[in-house]
N, C-alpha and C positions, 0 to 999 in steps of 0.2 A: 754580856755585861760583866765585869771584873770580877774575880773570884771574890776579892773581899765585900763587892756588894751582896754576891749573892749568899754571903756567909752571914749576914748584917740581921739580926732580928729572928735566927734561928731558934735559938735556946729554950722557947715555949713549945716549940715544934719539938726539940730534941728532947723534951721531958716525953713527949705522947709517945715518942718512938723505943724502939729496944735500946736497951743500953749497947753503947757501942756503934751508932747507927749516925754517924756524922758524915759518913758518907750518903745516907738517905737523906737526910738533912739538908745538905748540899743539891741533891738534885731538884728533891720537893722546891726548894725556894728556886732553884733556876728556872723552873718549869710553872711557877706558879702565874707567874703573866699571864702565858697564852692559856694557862690551866682554867683562868677563873679566878684566882687566889689558892691559898695555902691549903684548905681545904679538899678545894676540886683536886690539885694536884696529888695530895696525899693519896685520894682517891684512884686515882688514874695510875699510881705507883702500886697500887695494891689489887687493882682490879682489870688492866688493861694489859693482854700478852703484847708483846713486841715482836711481830712475824719474826725478823732479820736477826732476834736472839732466840731463836728455839720456840716461840710463843711463849715465854715464861716473862713474868711481870716484872718491871725494875724491882720491886720488891725482894721477889725470889732471886733475882741476879744476884743483888747487894748481900744479900743472905748466904751466897755461893759463894760470894770473896768474889764476883764479877762486877764490882760497881765501875770500874774502868771501861769496862765493854760497852755500859750504858752513859755514860760519859761520850763515849768516842762515839755511839749511836746519836746522842742529842747534838753533839758538834756535826754531825753530816745534815742532822735535820734543819740545823739552825743555817744552814748556806745553802740553803735550799733542794737538798739530795731529797731522795724519796724513803719510805719506809720499807 
């Protein structure tokens, strides 16, 4: 999915997230389709640890300045890689 499409419609989502979390909104928008929608994607980001990234959630990683690690992980999964 092109980045421009991933950001579309994320304004209301960004309001529900902490200030300065454009990266989080981009991640949520990117995974919304396979997660079942934006709410489910946000829940995944907040609740599911990513084993390949030390078991931290996407939200924890973004807050720690590691949004790019999450995006790289998602790129890996998108091309058929294993978690």
